[in-house]
N, C-alpha and C positions, 0 to 999 in steps of 0.2 A: 289537501294539504297531509301529503309524506311525514311520517316521525323518523325521529334519527337523523342520520347525518346521509348523506349523498356517497356510491359508491365512488368511489375513484381508482383508476385504474394506473397500472405502473407498468413499463417495461418491465420485460423478462433481464434479469441479470445473470451472465455466468462468472466464473471466478479461478483463476487459476494461483496455484501456490508454488512459487521461487523461493530458495532456501541458499544459504551462505553461513561458511563460518569466517568469523573477522581476524583478519592478524592484528597485531598490535598495535594498536592508533589509528587502525583504519577508519575512515572516513566516508569515503566514496565506493561505491556500490553499483556495477553498472548492470544493468536487469537485460537480459536476452532476450530480445523479441522487441522490447519497449514497455508502455503502457500510456494509458492516458493522465493526461493530468488532471487532478483532483479525484483521481478513481483508482487509489491505492492506500493501502494500509502498510506498515509497519511497525515488525514486532520486534525486540532487543530483548533476548533470554524470555522468552514468553510476555512481557509486557507490553501494550499498545503504545506506540512512539505517538506524538501531536504533531502535525502539517503544519510547517512554520514557527515552532518552535524547538523541539528534539530532532526535527529533519528538514532537507528543502525537497521538493521532486518539481520542478518547474519545467524541464526539457524532453521528456519522454522516453529516457534512455536512462538517466543515472538518480541516486538516491543521496543525498549526500547529508550526513549529522553533522549534527550543531558540535558535538565531543565526540572525541577518538574513541570506539569500541573498546575492550579488551581482547588478548589474542583469546581464540575460541569461543568468542561470545555467538550465539547461534542467532543468525537474521532470516526471518522470514517477511517476505513481502507477496502479500494479496493483492493482486492484478485484477481490478473488475474490469469487465467487459461486456457490451450487450450479447442479448443470444436472440438472435431470429430463428424463425422456424420457416 
């Protein structure tokens, strides 16, 4: 009988970063080249936002903030994708 936890294999994952600077009260951001639904992390001024609470990302091309950003807020979108060798 083996001791410890069984090895769990996970897929390789690649990611890319897309940045944007917000305009006053901007809520909608278009993501060039899109994203996979449920495979995106959104940061505003360095703080990670919560999907479904602080933003929605359901169509694969736009991210909509629940409340508008301030002018010059730095937005970062980390897009995860499968990495196949």
